[in-house]
C-alpha positions, 0 to 999 in steps of 0.5 A: 857372131850374132844371128843376122836378120835373114836367120831371124826371119827363117826362125820366125817363119819356121815357128809360125809354120809349126804353129799353123800345122799344130792348129790344122792337126787339132782342127782336123781331129776335132772335125773327125768327131763332129757330124758332117753336113750329110749326116746332119741332113739325114738326121733332120729328114729322118727318112734317109739312114744316117751314113755310117762313118768308119771309126778313127784308126787307133794307131793314127790317134796314138801317133797324134798323141805321141806327136803332141806329147813331143810337141809340148816338151819341145814347146817347153824347151823352146820357151826356156831357150827363148826366155834365156835369149830374151834375158841375155839380149835385154841385159846387153841392150840396157848395158849398152845404153850406159857404157859404150865399150868393154873398156868403159864397163871394166873401168866402171866395175873397177871404180865401183869396187874401189869405192866399195873398198874405201867405204869398208875401210872408212867404216872399219876405221870409224869403228876403231876410233869409236872403240878407242874413245870408249 
């Protein structure tokens, strides 16, 4: 029923690989805009012409933008699902510390409901007796 350790390990590996890919893509794009060592040497020596670099392909950059937009949306959904999983697992974990079985939890819920009903009845009868005395 619950995911086993192998499934959790695969999911963790997949997330780590995706993050690594995103970091690599961003670094490669950033480097595309920075001068190369060859360009810097040519500029410093000022005797050699600075080699020309072809401009970035606009379509490739557009594909990166679309991919990044989709990745941000997926990351938002991932965060929401992870938060839900965290809240559910925390609830079950802490609940299991207090009651070991479903039967015990249901008995505790019934007992709490009965106490609430008894205190409401006592409160109502106390109000009636005070009203009768007045």
